[in-house]
C-alpha positions in Angstrom: 0.0 0.0 0.0 2.9 2.4 1.0 4.5 1.8 -2.5 1.3 2.7 -4.3 0.7 5.9 -2.5 4.6 6.8 -3.0 4.1 5.9 -6.8 0.9 8.1 -7.0 2.7 11.0 -5.4 5.6 10.7 -7.9 3.2 10.5 -10.8 1.2 13.6 -9.7 4.5 15.5 -9.2 5.9 14.5 -12.6 2.5 15.4 -14.2 2.5 18.8 -12.5 6.2 19.5 -13.6 5.5 18.6 -17.0 2.3 20.8 -17.2 4.2 23.8 -15.6 6.9 23.7 -18.1 4.5 23.9 -21.1 4.4 27.8 -21.1 7.3 29.8 -22.1 6.9 33.7 -21.8 7.2 35.2 -25.2 10.4 37.1 -25.8 10.7 40.3 -27.7 6.9 40.5 -28.2 5.4 43.6 -29.9 2.1 44.9 -28.9 1.3 48.0 -31.0 -1.3 47.1 -33.6 -4.5 45.2 -33.2 -3.0 42.2 -35.2 -0.1 42.0 -32.6 -2.6 41.2 -29.8 -4.5 38.6 -31.9 -1.2 36.6 -32.6 -0.5 36.3 -28.8 -4.0 35.1 -27.7 -2.8 31.3 -27.5 0.2 32.6 -25.4 -2.1 34.6 -23.2 -4.3 31.6 -22.4 -1.3 29.4 -21.8 0.2 31.9 -19.4 -3.1 32.3 -17.6 -3.3 28.6 -17.1 0.3 28.5 -16.0 -0.2 31.1 -13.3 -3.3 29.5 -12.3 -1.7 26.0 -11.9 1.6 27.0 -10.5 1.9 27.7 -6.8 2.9 31.2 -5.8 6.2 30.0 -4.1 7.5 28.4 -7.3 9.3 30.0 -10.2 9.2 33.7 -8.9 11.1 35.1 -12.0 8.9 33.3 -14.5 5.8 34.5 -12.5 6.9 38.1 -12.8 7.7 37.8 -16.4 4.4 36.0 -17.2 2.5 38.7 -15.0 4.2 41.5 -16.9 3.5 39.9 -20.3 -0.2 39.4 -19.5 -0.7 42.9 -17.9 0.8 44.6 -21.0 -1.4 42.4 -23.3 -4.7 42.9 -21.2 -4.1 46.7 -20.8 -3.6 47.2 -24.6 -6.0 44.6 -25.9 -8.7 45.8 -28.1 -10.8 42.8 -27.4 -10.8 42.6 -23.6 -12.2 45.2 -21.3 -12.0 44.4 -17.5 -13.7 46.5 -14.8 -12.5 45.9 -11.3 -15.3 46.6 -8.9 -15.6 46.5 -5.1 -16.2 42.9 -4.9 -13.0 42.1 -6.8 -11.1 44.6 -4.7 -12.4 43.0 -1.6 -11.4 39.5 -2.7 -7.9 40.6 -3.6 -7.0 43.1 -0.9 -5.2 40.6 1.3 -3.7 38.6 -1.4 -2.8 41.0 -4.2 -1.6 38.2 -6.4 -5.3 37.3 -6.7 -6.1 40.5 -9.0 -4.1 38.9 -11.9 -6.0 35.6 -11.3 -9.4 37.6 -11.7 -8.1 39.3 -14.7 -6.7 36.0 -16.2 -10.1 34.1 -15.7 -11.9 37.0 -17.2 -9.6 37.2 -20.2 -9.6 33.6 -20.8 -13.4 33.5 -20.9 -13.4 36.5 -23.3 -10.8 35.0 -25.7 -12.7 31.5 -25.7 -16.2 33.1 -26.1 -15.7 35.9 -28.6 -18.9 35.3 -30.7 -21.1 34.9 -27.5 -19.3 37.0 -25.0 -21.2 37.7 -21.8 -19.8 40.2 -19.3 -21.5 38.6 -16.3 -20.1 35.2 -17.3 -16.7 36.8 -17.8 -16.9 38.1 -14.4 -18.0 34.8 -12.9 -15.0 33.2 -14.7 -12.8 35.5 -13.0 -14.4 35.1 -9.5 -14.3 31.3 -10.1 -10.6 31.4 -10.9 -9.8 33.4 -7.7 -11.7 31.0 -5.6 -9.9 28.0 -7.1 -6.5 29.7 -6.6 -7.3 30.8 -3.1 -8.1 27.2 -2.2 -5.0 25.9 -4.0 -2.6 28.3 -2.2 -1.8 27.0 1.2 0.0 30.2 2.2 -2.8 32.7 1.4 -3.9 35.3 3.8 -7.3 34.6 5.2 -10.2 36.5 3.5 -13.7 36.3 4.9 -15.3 37.1 1.5 -13.3 34.3 -0.3 -14.3 31.9 2.5 -17.9 32.7 2.0 -17.5 32.5 -1.8 -15.7 29.0 -1.4 -18.7 27.6 0.4 -21.1 29.2 -2.1 -19.1 27.6 -4.9 -19.1 24.2 -3.3 -22.9 24.5 -2.9 -23.2 25.2 -6.7 -24.7 28.7 -6.0 -22.0 31.0 -7.4 -24.0 32.2 -10.3 -26.8 33.2 -7.8 -24.2 35.1 -5.8 -22.9 36.8 -8.8 -26.4 37.9 -9.9 -27.5 39.2 -6.6 -24.4 40.5 -4.8 -21.2 40.7 -7.2 -22.0 44.4 -8.0 -23.2 45.3 -4.5 -20.3 44.5 -2.2 -19.1 47.5 -0.4 
């Protein structure tokens, strides 16, 4: 039994390492014209996934480079427009790394749903990403709103909270 557990842990560690290495931050990228943004969309999604899956304590340099690339892309993108409201600010105030997590979830939804984009669903994707990352990170700072949202999400009621409270949190 012990050997099986050790084997499963080793397989999981290998799978995580292999997945974490699949993203490479683009070098010498240019983001000036509308077409420049479109050609990096796949890299943006891969970068978002990498940040979501990689613990905060690992690969600090790559995390900073990835955040810089994504921030520059999101800020100039003609196809993504993110608004940070009070709920998002409250979710991320104690763990500022989560602001990029929200923007990543929103952006990934926007890129994968161009023809049927729904701002409410994009916001929900951003919040869901924040909840998932908050749960994944063992060294996060406690946040009462995220603790509440984690419970709401487990109950399958996140969409209800989004509809009633997302734009009302003060």
